[in-house]
N, CA, C and O of each residue as an XYZ file, in Angstrom:
440
protein
N      61.134     36.989     -1.195
C      62.292     37.301     -2.379
C      61.181     37.259     -3.399
O      60.116     36.642     -3.367
N      61.949     38.484     -4.784
C      61.067     38.444     -5.684
C      61.398     37.085     -6.748
O      61.922     36.081     -6.266
N      61.093     37.138     -8.031
C      61.182     36.256     -8.913
C      62.649     36.348     -9.311
O      63.121     35.422     -9.970
N      63.498     37.506     -8.928
C      64.740     37.738     -9.480
C      65.692     37.620     -8.382
O      66.830     38.089     -8.378
N      65.120     36.941     -7.433
C      65.835     36.512     -5.966
C      66.272     37.828     -4.940
O      67.080     37.725     -4.017
N      65.658     38.889     -5.261
C      66.240     39.951     -4.803
C      64.870     39.923     -3.328
O      63.772     39.367     -3.350
N      65.521     40.756     -2.177
C      64.644     41.494     -1.187
C      63.377     41.683     -1.363
O      63.440     42.136     -2.506
N      62.098     41.686     -1.070
C      61.191     42.224     -1.728
C      60.922     44.132     -1.005
O      61.344     44.419      0.115
N      60.260     45.069     -1.806
C      60.351     46.313     -1.276
C      59.193     46.576     -2.017
O      59.058     46.971     -3.175
N      58.007     46.157     -0.745
C      56.643     46.736     -1.072
C      56.475     47.840     -1.263
O      56.008     48.039     -2.385
N      56.733     49.258     -0.325
C      56.510     50.319     -0.577
C      57.472     51.234     -1.740
O      57.388     52.430     -2.021
N      58.409     50.169     -2.284
C      59.173     51.185     -3.132
C      60.216     52.223     -2.679
O      60.682     53.098     -3.409
N      60.513     52.027     -1.432
C      61.324     53.779     -0.722
C      62.553     53.120     -0.897
O      63.411     54.002     -0.861
N      63.199     51.776     -1.108
C      64.719     51.583     -0.959
C      64.811     50.857     -0.187
O      65.904     50.289     -0.185
N      63.888     50.452      0.818
C      64.693     49.778      2.074
C      63.588     48.144      1.788
O      62.438     48.098      1.350
N      64.491     46.991      2.232
C      64.133     45.761      1.828
C      62.872     45.550      2.947
O      63.009     45.766      4.151
N      61.767     45.139      2.383
C      60.382     45.125      3.617
C      61.109     44.355      4.865
O      61.008     44.956      5.935
N      61.879     43.029      4.896
C      62.448     42.414      5.730
C      63.324     43.548      7.034
O      63.495     43.320      8.231
N      63.710     44.692      6.261
C      64.267     45.673      7.206
C      63.271     46.965      7.587
O      63.367     47.601      8.637
N      62.791     47.094      7.067
C      61.841     47.909      6.481
C      60.718     48.435      8.132
O      59.646     47.859      8.313
N      61.161     49.417      9.021
C      60.476     49.584     10.018
C      59.190     50.727      9.856
O      58.273     51.149     10.561
N      59.607     50.900      8.775
C      58.165     51.919      8.402
C      57.298     51.603      6.939
O      57.146     52.260      5.909
N      56.903     50.503      7.310
C      56.205     49.737      5.935
C      54.800     50.412      5.320
O      53.928     50.807      6.093
N      54.674     50.497      4.096
C      53.771     51.469      3.590
C      53.933     53.036      3.367
O      52.975     53.645      2.893
N      55.138     53.736      3.698
C      56.156     54.694      3.165
C      55.167     55.392      1.870
O      55.049     54.736      0.835
N      54.566     56.568      1.980
C      54.026     56.954      0.456
C      55.115     56.736     -0.247
O      56.182     56.333      0.215
N      54.806     57.079     -1.748
C      55.736     57.337     -2.766
C      56.391     58.446     -2.674
O      55.791     59.341     -2.079
N      57.742     58.759     -3.188
C      58.530     59.545     -3.276
C      59.074     59.955     -1.834
O      60.261     60.265     -1.732
N      58.292     59.965     -0.783
C      59.514     60.412      0.866
C      60.252     59.907      0.837
O      60.496     58.725      0.596
N      60.779     60.730      1.085
C      62.424     60.514      1.335
C      62.346     59.527      3.049
O      61.805     59.884      4.096
N      62.934     58.541      2.816
C      63.228     57.946      4.274
C      64.911     57.604      4.562
O      65.879     57.484      3.811
N      64.752     57.529      5.804
C      65.864     57.216      6.371
C      66.825     55.580      6.363
O      66.102     55.055      5.516
N      67.373     55.000      6.530
C      68.392     53.460      6.486
C      67.093     52.764      7.141
O      67.148     51.573      6.834
N      66.071     52.996      7.834
C      65.415     52.144      8.411
C      64.280     52.229      7.764
O      63.382     51.397      7.895
N      64.213     53.298      6.964
C      62.672     52.911      6.066
C      61.401     54.022      6.252
O      60.330     54.247      5.688
N      62.224     54.611      7.458
C      60.837     55.957      7.938
C      61.222     57.008      7.406
O      62.414     57.118      7.117
N      60.296     58.064      7.138
C      60.137     59.075      6.599
C      61.204     60.308      7.286
O      61.085     60.324      8.511
N      61.828     60.942      6.961
C      62.981     61.408      7.445
C      62.363     62.646      8.020
O      61.353     63.112      7.492
N      62.837     63.133      8.931
C      62.126     64.663     10.015
C      63.384     65.014     10.020
O      64.083     64.062     10.365
N      64.107     66.159      9.740
C      65.286     66.999      9.664
C      65.088     67.832     10.747
O      66.158     68.116     11.285
N      64.020     68.382     11.322
C      64.293     69.154     12.595
C      64.142     68.494     13.605
O      64.088     69.193     14.617
N      64.032     67.223     13.799
C      63.684     66.515     15.136
C      62.049     66.997     16.288
O      61.864     67.000     17.505
N      61.298     67.295     15.250
C      60.075     67.530     16.239
C      59.570     66.465     16.341
O      58.918     66.339     17.377
N      59.599     65.229     15.393
C      58.305     64.371     15.584
C      57.411     64.093     14.580
O      56.567     63.209     14.434
N      57.854     65.248     13.762
C      56.715     65.299     12.586
C      57.558     65.050     11.367
O      58.411     65.913     11.159
N      57.486     63.860     10.356
C      58.330     63.612      9.284
C      57.904     64.688      8.323
O      56.768     65.152      8.226
N      59.159     65.081      7.500
C      58.965     66.235      6.667
C      58.199     66.382      5.754
O      57.955     67.466      5.225
N      57.434     64.674      5.266
C      56.525     65.376      4.347
C      55.058     66.054      4.523
O      54.362     66.654      3.704
N      54.836     65.729      5.942
C      53.859     66.432      6.740
C      53.999     67.784      7.462
O      53.148     68.572      7.874
N      55.257     67.803      7.482
C      55.662     69.299      8.689
C      55.349     70.520      7.682
O      55.875     70.629      6.574
N      54.362     71.471      8.262
C      54.276     72.769      7.655
C      55.404     73.308      8.460
O      55.782     74.135      7.629
N      56.087     73.433      9.293
C      56.340     74.199      9.682
C      58.352     73.503      9.927
O      58.749     73.107     11.023
N      59.057     73.526      8.938
C      60.181     72.441      8.899
C      61.322     73.798      9.611
O      61.122     75.012      9.646
N      62.129     73.255      9.950
C      63.484     73.998     11.128
C      62.829     74.406     12.025
O      63.027     75.613     12.170
N      61.950     73.902     12.900
C      61.698     74.211     14.366
C      62.524     74.014     14.915
O      63.180     72.983     14.772
N      62.916     75.319     16.099
C      63.832     74.929     16.493
C      64.111     73.784     17.534
O      63.322     72.867     17.309
N      64.814     73.543     18.427
C      64.620     71.827     19.079
C      64.232     72.480     20.350
O      64.557     73.551     20.862
N      63.301     71.346     20.771
C      62.440     71.433     22.084
C      61.670     72.372     22.244
O      61.617     72.817     23.391
N      60.856     72.976     21.259
C      60.100     73.373     20.802
C      58.863     72.257     20.706
O      58.985     71.155     20.170
N      57.485     72.832     21.417
C      56.248     71.794     21.385
C      56.166     72.023     20.387
O      56.669     73.066     19.970
N      55.384     71.016     19.404
C      54.699     71.170     18.042
C      53.716     70.606     18.366
O      53.542     69.981     19.412
N      52.785     70.813     17.280
C      51.104     70.130     17.266
C      51.373     69.394     16.083
O      52.466     69.495     15.526
N      50.047     68.321     15.452
C      50.782     67.608     14.828
C      51.103     67.529     12.981
O      51.406     66.607     12.222
N      50.818     69.198     12.775
C      51.313     69.684     11.556
C      52.667     70.226     11.738
O      52.997     71.111     10.949
N      53.529     69.849     12.655
C      55.006     70.574     12.918
C      54.783     71.196     13.100
O      55.139     70.635     14.137
N      54.167     72.861     13.450
C      54.002     74.399     13.731
C      53.950     74.377     15.583
O      53.574     73.502     16.363
N      54.406     75.505     15.766
C      54.336     75.442     17.308
C      52.911     75.809     17.950
O      52.033     76.658     17.790
N      53.163     74.722     18.749
C      51.981     75.056     20.012
C      52.039     76.362     20.467
O      52.819     76.723     21.348
N      50.991     77.323     19.723
C      51.095     78.757     20.039
C      50.436     79.204     21.605
O      50.377     80.395     21.913
N      49.980     78.170     22.496
C      49.580     77.994     23.514
C      50.657     77.874     24.348
O      50.630     78.595     25.346
N      51.543     77.195     24.211
C      53.099     77.393     24.836
C      54.220     78.682     24.841
O      55.018     78.945     25.741
N      54.040     79.349     23.642
C      54.352     80.421     23.609
C      54.300     81.977     24.867
O      53.227     82.379     25.316
N      55.319     82.467     25.143
C      55.416     83.691     25.662
C      56.194     84.327     25.587
O      57.319     83.966     25.242
N      55.710     86.125     26.039
C      57.166     87.169     25.877
C      57.272     87.532     27.391
O      56.919     86.761     28.284
N      57.798     88.799     27.603
C      57.819     89.603     28.406
C      58.364     91.097     27.572
O      59.340     91.320     26.857
N      57.441     91.792     27.961
C      57.570     93.458     27.754
C      57.797     94.196     28.870
O      57.021     93.968     29.798
N      58.705     95.083     29.064
C      58.863     96.461     29.736
C      58.133     97.187     29.729
O      58.695     98.174     29.254
N      56.788     97.521     30.028
C      55.961     98.882     30.015
C      55.718     99.652     30.929
O      55.076     99.261     31.904
N      56.224    101.064     30.815
C      55.954    102.040     31.548
C      54.741    102.800     31.157
O      54.401    103.146     30.026
N      53.986    103.052     32.604
C      52.827    104.019     32.547
C      52.799    105.400     33.216
O      53.143    105.297     34.393
N      52.596    106.263     32.968
C      52.937    107.703     33.597
C      51.827    107.474     35.419
O      50.777    106.843     35.534
N      52.411    108.062     36.277
C      51.833    107.613     37.693
C      50.707    108.359     37.689
O      50.414    109.541     37.505
N      49.774    106.646     38.118
C      48.498    107.074     38.323
C      47.565    107.303     37.211
O      46.528    107.959     37.305
N      48.001    106.722     36.154
C      47.533    106.594     34.592
C      47.378    105.485     34.340
O      47.794    104.562     35.039
N      46.533    105.325     32.931
C      46.869    103.850     32.417
C      47.235    103.909     30.941
O      47.083    103.009     30.115
N      47.832    105.338     30.719
C      48.490    105.706     29.689
C      49.795    104.771     29.459
O      50.598    104.527     30.360
N      49.904    104.259     28.079
C      51.756    103.870     27.937
C      52.637    104.922     27.688
O      52.166    105.668     26.829
N      53.470    105.195     28.001
C      54.577    106.171     27.669
C      54.828    106.392     26.106
O      55.196    105.440     25.418
N      54.609    107.761     25.509
C      54.910    107.792     24.010
C      56.306    107.845     23.972
O      56.786    108.486     23.037
N      57.256    107.195     24.962
C      58.859    107.121     24.442
C      58.912    105.322     24.898
O      59.979    104.728     25.050
N      58.150    104.956     24.989
C      58.376    103.211     25.153
C      58.215    102.663     23.227
O      57.413    103.085     22.394
N      59.083    101.837     23.099
C      58.750    101.074     21.930
C      57.391    100.844     21.141
O      56.389    100.418     21.716
N      57.413    101.078     20.110
C      56.095    100.742     19.493
C      55.590     99.333     19.819
O      54.380     99.111     19.850
N      56.666     98.198     20.108
C      55.812     97.179     20.443
C      55.015     97.059     21.996
O      54.198     96.209     22.349
N      55.394     97.862     22.528
C      54.618     97.970     23.751
C      53.816     98.964     23.962
O      53.287     98.913     25.072
N      53.575     99.696     23.431
C      52.375    100.313     22.775
C      51.247     99.791     22.284
O      50.138    100.323     22.255
N      51.700     98.271     21.729
C      50.498     97.779     20.685
C      50.130     96.656     22.037
O      49.587     95.576     21.804
N      50.426     96.991     23.137
C      49.898     95.691     24.153
C      48.219     95.778     24.257
O      47.455     94.856     23.973
N      47.946     96.731     24.597
C      46.613     96.484     24.736
C      45.853     96.405     23.991
O      44.706     96.319     24.428
N      46.058     96.387     22.339
C      45.336     95.302     21.462
C      45.472     94.246     21.821
O      44.569     93.468     22.127
N      47.359     93.922     21.853
C      46.860     92.030     21.806
C      46.173     91.672     23.269
O      45.472     90.662     23.329
N      46.336     92.370     24.279
C      45.594     91.884     25.802
C      43.929     91.652     25.370
O      43.257     90.682     25.721
N      43.350     93.043     24.337
C      42.357     92.499     24.250
C      41.577     91.755     23.446
O      40.388     91.445     23.514
N      42.692     91.446     22.437
C      42.625     90.325     21.315
C      42.560     88.787     22.273
O      41.628     87.983     22.255
N      43.516     88.709     22.877
C      43.489     87.596     23.326
C      42.385     87.303     24.597
O      41.984     86.145     24.717
N      41.916     88.296     25.502
C      41.094     88.442     26.345
C      39.706     87.598     25.464
O      39.162     86.687     26.087
N      39.263     87.878     24.262
C      38.350     88.007     23.194
C      38.572     86.247     22.325
O      37.632     85.648     21.802
N      39.957     85.746     22.373
C      39.644     84.819     21.875
C      39.437     83.504     22.941
O      38.853     82.516     22.495
N      39.765     83.497     23.902
C      39.246     82.903     25.496
C      38.275     83.303     25.801
O      38.298     83.089     27.013
N      37.084     83.902     25.524
C      35.972     83.574     26.296
C      35.426     83.026     25.216
O      34.310     82.510     25.283
C-alpha cells in the first residue's frame, strides 16, 4: 500500500502490483486486465512490438510479429510449349515471372 492506503502500481499501467501478471510494462503501453501488453491479432507479439499488426490467425510469425517467409508457399499453373522451356505467352503475367522468382530463390539459398 502507498502512503494513501492504495495498492501500489509500480509500472503505472493501471493494474495494482499484487494483480499484475506482467510487472515492468513500459510506460504508455496498452495493457489488458492482467497488466500484460495487448496482442490484438493473437500472434504472440504484443502490439507495441508488432511490426505487422493484423496478422491472420494461425500464421507463424517471427519475434517482430511479421510472417515467417520460410513458411509461405504458392501454386502457379504454368504451361510450356511441347519440348520447350519457354512459358506460353498467353499465361498470366504472374506465371511469366516464375523464372525470375526461381533464380532469385536459388541464389538466396546458396
